[in-house]
C-alpha positions in Angstrom: 18.6 37.6 26.8 19.3 33.9 26.1 19.5 33.5 22.3 17.7 30.2 22.4 14.8 30.9 24.8 13.6 34.0 23.0 10.1 33.5 21.5 10.4 33.2 17.7 9.7 36.4 15.8 10.1 34.5 12.5 7.3 33.4 10.1 5.7 30.1 11.2 7.5 30.3 14.5 10.7 29.0 12.9 14.0 28.6 14.9 16.4 31.6 14.6 19.3 29.2 14.0 21.5 32.1 12.9 21.1 33.8 16.3 21.8 30.7 18.4 24.9 30.7 20.6 26.1 27.2 21.5 27.0 28.2 25.0 23.5 29.5 25.6 22.1 25.9 25.5 23.4 25.3 29.1 21.3 28.1 30.5 18.4 27.3 28.2 18.2 23.8 29.4 18.4 24.9 33.1 15.6 27.4 32.6 13.5 25.0 30.7 14.0 22.2 33.3 13.1 24.5 36.1 10.0 25.7 34.3 8.8 22.2 33.6 9.4 21.2 37.3 7.5 24.2 38.5 4.5 23.4 36.2 4.4 19.8 37.4 4.7 20.9 41.1 1.6 23.2 40.6 -0.3 20.2 39.3 0.8 18.1 42.3 0.0 20.8 44.9 -3.4 21.7 43.5 -6.0 21.8 46.2 -8.7 21.1 43.7 -10.0 17.6 43.1 -8.2 16.0 40.1 -9.9 16.4 36.7 -8.9 15.7 33.2 -8.3 19.4 32.6 -6.3 20.2 35.8 -4.2 17.0 35.8 -4.0 15.1 32.5 -4.3 18.1 30.1 -2.1 20.3 32.3 0.6 17.6 32.4 0.3 17.2 28.6 0.8 21.0 28.1 3.6 21.4 30.5 7.2 21.8 29.4 6.7 23.9 26.3 10.1 25.6 26.7 11.8 22.3 27.2 10.3 21.0 24.0 11.4 24.1 22.2 15.0 23.9 23.5 15.3 20.1 23.0 13.9 20.2 19.5 16.7 22.3 18.2 19.5 21.0 20.4 19.2 17.3 19.6 19.0 17.9 15.9 22.2 20.0 16.1 23.8 17.3 18.2 23.2 14.7 15.5 23.6 16.8 12.4 26.1 19.5 13.3 27.9 18.2 16.4 30.8 20.1 18.0 32.8 19.1 21.1 30.9 21.8 23.0 27.5 20.5 22.0 28.6 17.0 23.0 29.9 18.3 26.4 26.6 20.1 27.0 24.6 16.9 26.2 26.6 15.0 28.8 26.0 17.8 31.4 22.3 18.1 30.9 21.6 14.3 30.5 21.5 13.6 34.3 19.4 16.7 34.9 16.8 15.6 32.3 16.9 12.1 33.8 16.3 13.5 37.2 13.4 15.6 35.9 11.9 12.5 34.3 12.2 10.5 37.5 10.7 13.4 39.6 7.6 13.3 37.4 7.1 9.5 36.7 8.0 8.4 40.3 5.8 10.9 42.0 3.2 9.1 44.1 0.9 12.1 44.6 0.9 12.9 40.9 0.2 9.3 40.0 -2.6 9.3 42.6 -4.2 12.3 40.8 -3.9 10.5 37.5 -5.3 7.3 39.0 -8.4 9.1 40.3 -9.1 10.6 36.9 -8.6 7.2 35.3 -11.0 5.5 37.7 -13.8 8.0 36.9 -13.2 8.0 33.2 -16.6 6.5 32.3 -18.4 9.4 33.8 -16.2 12.1 32.3 -17.8 12.1 28.8 -14.4 12.4 27.1 -14.1 12.1 23.4 -12.0 9.4 21.9 -8.8 11.3 21.7 -9.0 12.7 25.2 -9.7 9.2 26.5 -6.7 7.9 24.6 -4.5 10.5 26.2 -5.8 9.6 29.6 -5.2 5.9 28.8 -1.7 6.5 27.6 -0.9 8.7 30.6 -2.3 6.2 33.1 -0.5 3.3 31.5 2.8 5.2 31.4 2.7 6.1 35.1 1.3 2.8 36.3 4.2 1.0 34.6 6.9 3.5 35.6 7.4 2.6 39.2 5.5 5.4 41.0 4.3 2.8 43.6 7.6 1.2 44.2 9.2 1.2 47.7 11.4 4.2 48.3 14.7 2.4 48.0 13.6 0.8 44.7 12.5 4.2 43.4 16.0 5.5 44.2 17.6 2.7 42.4 15.3 3.2 39.4 16.3 6.9 39.3 20.0 5.9 39.2 19.4 3.3 36.5 17.5 5.8 34.3 20.2 8.4 34.8 23.0 6.0 33.9 21.1 4.7 30.9 20.7 8.2 29.5 24.4 9.0 30.0 25.6 5.7 28.5 23.4 6.0 25.4 24.8 9.5 24.8 28.4 8.3 25.2 27.7 5.3 22.9 26.6 7.6 20.1 29.4 10.1 20.6 32.0 7.3 20.6 30.6 6.0 17.3 30.8 9.4 15.7 34.3 10.2 16.8 35.6 6.7 16.0 34.1 6.6 12.6 35.1 10.1 11.6 38.8 9.7 12.5 39.4 7.0 10.0 41.0 7.8 6.6 42.3 5.6 3.9 44.7 7.3 1.5 45.3 5.7 -1.9 47.8 7.1 -4.4 47.8 4.2 -6.9 45.4 4.8 -9.7 45.2 1.1 -10.5 43.9 0.5 -7.0 40.9 2.8 -7.6 40.2 1.9 -11.2 36.5 1.3 -11.7 35.4 3.4 -8.8 32.6 5.9 -9.7 33.6 9.3 -10.9 31.6 11.0 -8.2 33.2 8.9 -5.4 36.7 9.6 -6.8 36.0 13.3 -7.2 34.9 13.7 -3.6 37.9 11.6 -2.4 40.3 13.7 -4.5 38.9 16.9 -3.1 39.2 15.6 0.5 42.8 14.5 -0.1 43.6 18.0 -1.3 41.7 19.6 1.6 43.6 17.6 4.1 47.0 18.1 2.5 47.6 14.6 1.3 48.7 15.6 -2.2 48.0 13.6 -5.3 45.7 10.7 -4.5 42.3 9.9 -3.0 41.2 9.9 0.6 38.3 7.6 1.6 36.2 7.7 4.8 33.6 5.4 6.4 30.8 7.7 5.5 28.2 5.9 3.3 28.9 7.8 0.0 32.5 6.9 0.3 32.4 3.4 2.0 29.8 1.6 0.0 31.0 2.5 -3.6 34.5 1.7 -2.4 33.4 -1.8 -1.3 31.5 -2.4 -4.5 34.1 -1.2 -7.0 37.6 -1.2 -5.6 39.5 -4.0 -7.4 42.0 -4.5 -4.5 40.8 -7.1 -2.0 43.5 -5.9 0.4 42.2 -2.3 0.4 38.6 -3.5 0.7 39.7 -5.6 3.7 41.2 -2.5 5.3 38.0 -0.5 4.8 35.8 -3.3 6.0 37.8 -4.1 9.1 37.8 -0.4 10.0 34.0 -0.1 9.6 33.3 -3.3 11.5 35.7 -2.3 14.4 34.0 1.0 15.1 33.5 1.1 18.8 35.7 -2.0 19.4 39.3 -0.7 18.9 40.3 -1.0 22.5 40.8 2.8 23.1 38.9 5.7 24.5 36.0 5.1 22.0 35.6 1.5 22.8 31.9 0.5 23.4 32.2 -3.1 24.4 31.9 -2.8 28.1 29.4 0.0 27.6 26.9 -2.1 25.7 27.1 -4.9 28.3 26.3 -2.3 30.9 23.4 -0.9 28.8 21.9 -4.3 28.4 22.2 -5.1 32.1 20.8 -1.7 33.1 17.8 -2.2 30.8 17.3 -5.7 32.3 17.4 -4.2 35.8 15.0 -1.4 34.9 12.5 -4.0 33.5 12.8 -6.2 36.5 12.3 -3.4 38.9 9.1 -2.7 37.0 7.9 -6.3 37.2 9.0 -7.8 33.8 11.4 -10.7 33.3 13.3 -9.0 30.5 13.5 -5.6 28.8 12.0 -7.0 25.6 9.0 -8.4 27.6 8.5 -4.9 29.1 8.6 -2.9 25.9 6.8 -5.4 23.7 3.7 -5.4 25.9 2.7 -2.1 24.3 3.8 -2.9 20.7 1.8 -4.4 17.9 3.8 -7.6 18.3 2.8 -7.9 22.0 5.3 -10.5 23.0 8.8 -12.0 22.3 7.0 -15.1 21.0 5.3 -13.1 18.3 8.6 -11.4 17.3 10.5 -14.6 17.1 7.6 -16.1 15.3 7.8 -13.5 12.5 11.6 -13.6 12.3 11.6 -17.4 12.1 8.8 -17.5 9.5 10.6 -15.0 7.3 13.9 -16.7 7.7 12.4 -20.0 6.6 11.1 -18.4 3.5 14.1 -16.3 2.6 17.2 -18.3 3.6 17.0 -21.0 0.9 16.8 -18.2 -1.7 19.7 -16.4 0.0 21.8 -19.6 -0.1 21.2 -20.0 -3.8 22.1 -16.4 -4.4 25.3 -16.8 -2.4 26.3 -19.9 -4.3 25.7 -18.2 -7.7 27.8 -15.2 -6.8 30.6 -17.4 -5.3 30.7 -19.6 -8.4 30.9 -16.5 -10.6 33.8 -15.1 -8.4 35.6 -18.5 -8.5 35.5 -18.6 -12.2 36.9 -15.1 -12.3 39.8 -16.3 -10.1 38.7 -15.4 -6.6 39.5 -17.6 -3.7 36.5 -19.3 -1.9 34.9 -18.9 0.5 34.2 -15.3 -0.2 35.2 -13.1 2.7 32.8 -10.4 3.9 35.0 -7.7 2.4 34.8 -9.4 -1.0 31.0 -10.0 -1.1 29.9 -6.5 -2.2 32.5 -6.4 -4.9 31.7 -9.7 -6.5 27.9 -9.3 -6.1 28.3 -6.0 -8.1 30.4 -7.8 -10.8 27.7 -10.5 -11.0 24.9 -8.0 -11.3 26.7 -6.2 -14.1 27.4 -9.5 -15.9 24.0 -11.1 -15.6 21.7 -8.2 -15.3 23.8 -5.7 -17.3 23.0 -3.2 -14.6 25.5 -0.9 -13.0 23.9 1.6 -10.6 26.6 4.1 -11.5 25.2 4.0 -15.0 21.9 5.2 -13.5 23.3 8.1 -11.5 23.0 10.7 -14.3 19.3 10.1 -14.4 18.8 10.8 -10.7 20.0 14.3 -10.2 19.1 15.3 -6.6 17.1 18.5 -7.3 14.9 16.6 -9.9 14.5 13.7 -7.4 13.4 16.1 -4.7 10.9 17.7 -7.0 9.6 14.3 -8.1 9.1 13.1 -4.6 7.3 16.3 -3.6 5.2 16.0 -6.8 4.3 12.4 -5.9 3.0 13.7 -2.5 1.0 16.3 -4.4 -0.4 13.8 -6.8 -1.4 11.4 -4.0 -2.4 13.8 -1.2 -2.8 17.2 -2.8 -0.1 18.8 -0.7 2.4 21.4 -2.1 5.9 22.5 -1.2 7.3 26.0 -1.6 10.9 26.7 -0.8 11.6 29.5 1.6 15.0 31.1 1.4 14.3 33.7 4.0 14.3 31.4 7.1 17.6 30.8 8.9 19.2 27.3 8.7 21.9 25.6 10.8 24.1 24.8 7.8 24.3 26.1 4.2 23.4 22.6 2.9 19.9 22.9 4.5 16.9 23.9 2.5 13.5 24.9 4.0 10.0 24.3 2.5 6.6 25.6 3.6 4.0 22.9 3.1 0.3 23.5 2.2 -2.7 21.3 1.8 -4.8 21.2 -1.3 -7.1 23.8 0.1 -4.2 26.2 0.8 -4.1 25.6 4.5 -0.7 25.6 6.1 0.7 22.1 7.1 4.2 22.7 8.4 7.8 23.5 7.7 10.1 20.8 6.2 13.9 21.1 6.3 16.2 18.9 4.2 19.8 18.2 5.0 21.4 15.9 2.4 25.2 15.6 2.6 27.8 14.2 5.0 30.2 16.5 6.8 32.3 16.6 9.9 30.2 16.4 13.0 27.2 14.7 11.4 26.1 11.2 12.3 26.0 8.6 9.5 22.7 7.2 8.3 19.4 8.9 7.5 16.6 10.0 9.8 13.6 12.2 10.2 13.1 14.3 13.3 10.4 16.6 14.6 11.9 19.9 15.5 8.4 20.9 16.7 5.4 18.7 17.2 1.9 19.1 15.8 -0.6 19.8 18.6 -3.4 22.2 19.6 -2.6 25.0 21.9 -4.7 25.9 25.0 -6.4 28.5 22.8 -7.4 25.9 20.3 -4.8 26.9 17.6 -3.4 24.0 15.5 0.4 24.3 16.0 1.8 22.7 12.8 5.0 20.6 12.9 8.5 21.6 11.9 10.3 18.5 10.4 13.8 17.8 9.3 15.0 15.1 7.0 18.7 14.3 7.5 20.6 12.1 5.0 24.1 11.4 3.8 23.9 11.4 0.0 26.7 11.6 -2.5 27.9 15.2 -2.6 28.1 17.4 -5.6 31.6 18.0 -7.0 33.2 20.9 -8.8 32.0 19.5 -12.2 28.9 17.6 -11.3 25.7 18.2 -9.3 24.6 15.6 -6.7 23.7 12.5 -8.5 22.0 9.7 -6.6 21.9 5.9 -7.0 18.5 4.2 -6.9 19.4 3.1 -3.4 19.8 6.7 -2.3 16.5 7.6 -3.9 14.9 4.8 -1.9 16.4 6.3 1.3 14.9 9.7 0.4 11.5 8.1 -0.2 11.7 6.3 3.1 12.5 9.3 5.2 10.0 11.4 3.3 7.3 8.9 4.3 8.1 9.6 7.9 7.7 13.3 7.2 4.3 12.7 5.7 3.3 11.0 8.9 4.3 14.1 10.8 3.0 16.7 8.5 -0.5 15.2 7.9 -1.2 14.7 11.6 -4.5 16.2 12.9 -4.2 15.3 16.6 -5.0 17.7 19.4 -2.4 16.3 21.8 1.3 16.4 20.9 2.2 13.1 22.7 -0.2 11.3 20.4 0.6 13.2 17.1 2.5 12.2 14.0 5.1 9.6 14.4 4.5 9.2 18.2 3.2 5.7 17.5 4.4 2.2 18.6 7.8 1.3 17.2 6.7 -1.6 15.0 4.1 0.6 13.3 6.1 3.8 12.7 8.0 2.3 9.7 4.8 1.6 7.7 4.4 5.1 6.2 8.1 5.3 5.4 8.5 1.9 3.9 5.3 2.3 1.9 6.8 5.2 0.0 9.7 3.1 -1.2 7.4 1.1 -3.4 7.0 3.8 -6.0 10.6 3.5 -7.0 9.8 0.2 -8.5 7.0 1.6 -10.6 7.9 2.4 -14.2 5.1 5.1 -14.5 6.6 7.1 -11.7 10.2 6.8 -12.9 9.2 8.0 -16.4 7.8 11.1 -14.9 11.2 12.5 -13.8 14.2 10.3 -14.5 16.1 12.2 -17.3 19.8 12.6 -17.9 21.1 15.7 -16.0 23.1 16.9 -19.0 21.2 15.9 -22.1 17.6 15.7 -20.8 17.3 12.2 -22.3 14.7 10.1 -20.6 15.8 7.0 -18.7 16.2 4.6 -21.6 13.8 1.7 -21.9 16.7 -0.8 -21.8 17.8 0.5 -18.4 14.3 0.4 -17.0 14.0 -3.2 -18.2 17.3 -4.1 -16.5 16.2 -2.4 -13.3 13.0 -4.5 -13.4 14.9 -7.7 -14.1 17.3 -7.0 -11.2 14.5 -6.0 -8.8 14.8 -9.3 -6.9 18.6 -9.5 -7.1 19.9 -10.6 -3.7 16.4 -10.2 -2.1 17.1 -13.3 0.0 20.5 -12.1 1.2 19.1 -8.7 2.0 16.2 -10.2 4.0 18.5 -12.5 6.0 20.9 -9.6 6.8 18.0 -7.6 8.1 16.6 -10.6 10.1 20.1 -11.1 11.6 19.9 -7.6 13.0 16.5 -8.4 14.6 17.9 -11.6 16.2 20.9 -9.6 17.5 18.7 -6.9 19.0 16.5 -9.5 20.7 19.5 -11.4 22.1 20.7 -8.3 23.9 17.2 -7.6 25.3 15.8 -11.0 26.2 18.4 -11.7 28.8 16.9 -12.5 32.2 20.2 -12.6 34.1 22.9 -9.9 34.0 25.7 -10.4 31.6 29.0 -11.1 33.4 32.0 -8.7 33.5 34.5 -9.5 30.8 31.8 -10.6 28.4 33.1 -11.5 25.0 30.7 -9.3 23.0 32.0 -10.7 19.7 31.1 -14.3 20.7 27.8 -13.1 22.1 27.0 -11.5 18.8 28.1 -14.4 16.6 25.9 -16.8 18.6 22.9 -14.4 18.6 22.6 -14.1 14.8 24.3 -17.3 13.6 21.2 -18.9 12.0 20.7 -15.9 9.7 24.3 -15.5 8.7 25.6 -16.5 5.3 29.1 -15.2 5.1 32.1 -16.3 7.2 32.3 -14.6 10.6 34.5 -11.5 10.7 37.7 -11.7 12.8 37.8 -10.1 16.3 37.4 -7.3 17.2 35.0 -6.8 14.3 31.4 -6.8 15.3 28.3 -4.8 14.7 27.0 -4.4 18.3 29.5 -1.8 19.2 28.2 0.6 16.5 24.6 -0.6 16.4 23.2 2.9 17.1 19.6 1.9 16.4 19.4 -0.2 19.5 22.0 1.3 21.8 21.3 5.0 21.3 18.5 5.4 18.8 15.4 4.1 20.5 15.0 0.8 18.7 16.0 -1.4 21.7 13.9 -4.6 21.4 12.4 -3.0 18.4 14.6 -3.5 15.4 12.4 -6.4 14.3 9.9 -3.6 13.6 11.4 -2.9 10.2 10.4 -6.4 9.1 7.1 -6.2 10.9 6.3 -3.0 9.1 7.5 -4.4 5.8 4.8 -7.0 6.0 2.3 -4.1 6.5 3.8 -1.9 3.7 3.7 -4.7 1.1 0.1 -5.5 2.0 -0.8 -1.8 2.0 0.8 -1.1 -1.4 -1.1 -4.1 -2.8 -4.2 -1.9 -2.2 -2.6 0.8 -4.4 -1.8 -1.8 -7.0 -5.4 -3.0 -6.9 -6.9 0.4 -7.1 -4.2 2.3 -9.1 -0.7 3.4 -7.8 -1.8 7.0 -8.0 -5.3 6.5 -6.8 -6.3 9.6 -4.8 -9.1 7.6 -3.2 -6.7 5.0 -1.8 -4.3 7.7 -0.8 -7.0 9.7 0.9 -8.1 6.5 2.8 -4.5 5.9 3.9 -4.2 9.6 5.0 -7.5 9.5 6.9 -7.0 6.1 8.6 -3.2 6.2 9.2 -1.2 9.3 8.4 -3.5 11.8 10.2 -4.2 9.6 13.2 -1.0 9.5 15.1 -1.6 7.3 18.2 -5.3 8.0 18.6 -6.1 4.3 18.3 -4.3 1.0 18.4 -2.1 0.4 15.4 -3.8 -2.8 14.4 -7.1 -1.0 14.4 -5.7 1.8 12.2 -4.3 -0.6 9.8 -7.4 -2.7 9.4 -9.5 0.5 9.0 -7.4 1.3 6.0 -7.0 -2.2 4.5 -10.2 -3.9 5.7 -8.2 -6.9 6.8 -5.3 -8.2 8.8 -1.9 -8.3 7.0 0.0 -11.5 6.4 3.4 -12.1 4.8 1.9 -13.2 1.5 2.0 -9.8 -0.2 5.7 -9.4 0.9 6.6 -12.8 -0.5 4.8 -12.0 -3.8 6.6 -8.6 -4.1 10.0 -10.3 -3.5 9.3 -13.1 -5.9 9.4 -15.8 -3.2 7.5 -19.0 -3.5 6.6 -21.3 -0.6 
């Protein structure tokens, strides 16, 4: 029997990762796609008049096997990729696209949905069932089911090609980034780099047979400390140019033509469905609602933060000049001199803080924070199979002892793992046909600094912040109480989904929480008062620069997705990018072929197309939401319970603005964000 399609015999319905055979995914997808198609065909062919139960609910519950197979496969593809998994993903992509088109472009299916929709007022549906009907009707009515036959055929082709190109983009990124190595055998050239970074680089050099020296990669735990601490501008330049040329090296992994095609295909899809641009199409169902609102927020924030950023840049540049650096500072010199400035004026070196943030203690502290706020508890399970030895599994229970879900954590970089950090649902939360509450299985994937032979994994505050962020997403998934999977957990509009994650980051800046766990991993000494004071003084360091950098990504994303005419062949993607984000840029432009678009996975393979602004949109919300905790107590269980009840448990039951105002009692403005960042206007 297929190793993947077998029903789980494990506790909590966990995946038997240790039994999975990679080659079985081909058959598993074929069987799952066939089953989903049959289930939908039964709905379409039903001789009974369409009802909520036999059409909307039946469609919602179809495809259980496909959800099961996809949940495990796509996590493995991003966290434990092999050439065979990548090949399978390319093979099944057109089949999945064809299935999607078969469903969403079916006129008889849409007719059944339409009939249910038009009788909704007489159906006596509760609020969640009505929301499901609304989302189903909207999705189908805007998907092209009523297009002429030839336009439907073109839409099918566009969706198929988009799916394939997005996969190729991500795989090119992974392969291009992971092939780069910088070997250094001059100890003077690495003087000042963190012990943990050097230890990992030394172990990698030995593993790959380079002999005495250090081998650096483009993974976050290697790249960022290198750029901050390597004293050689020449070596920093090599690393920077390699990082910024990912996907633009002019070889088999080049993404430049691919991103032009992706942008054009998204435009064509939007125009086939009646919108002027892709951004106009997707924003119609987001909190922002329009490109005007998105640009309004980006411009308002840029106006507030850019003057601050320019002062920051000037201060660091003057410091660097006095230390002998040539001006203007080049992009590969910025992190190095900013770090020197921070150490000189704030007396704060994040590497000095690492010993106080040992990973297991950080993990316990974050879990304990959730216990303190929401009453939930985490118990590690070592009896459930995992897909890699780095992965840990936890069973999560509510304050009353009821089961909430499984949480998997996967912390360290390795070959075959995408860079960055993310949360995925391996299995969604929903109610079965029998009324059982199927609880979610969630995975947190990150790329933290690894342990070495003589040290456990020690994190920087920035890595702790990343952990808090992704953990916030997991809370959104675990505390969901929806009946319908397509509405549950993080299945909310893109510019709202970052609220729970970004809210959690705020506790890192709270002394009372830090004092509860930050102790030296060897001596047990509490994080010294002097270091906490320095952290507080440095809280607003480069806040303007960081905001402008994030805003520049939003402008770039919008530029690719607000086009109303196809981009011409031979497009200079570097020039396009430089123009798109120019007003938010502070440092000199990088030389060609360096550019971000060719490795901008969020928008070209990660689902954030015309949605990257959502990080700033949600940041406005999270600052305003945390102000409620500050007003009522940062560990206020009453405030936390209100946030859980009105936001975390709700999924997409109601509009995001309604959910937010139910929690906060008012609409959010940028004022709380500016106050938090020390910005006056």
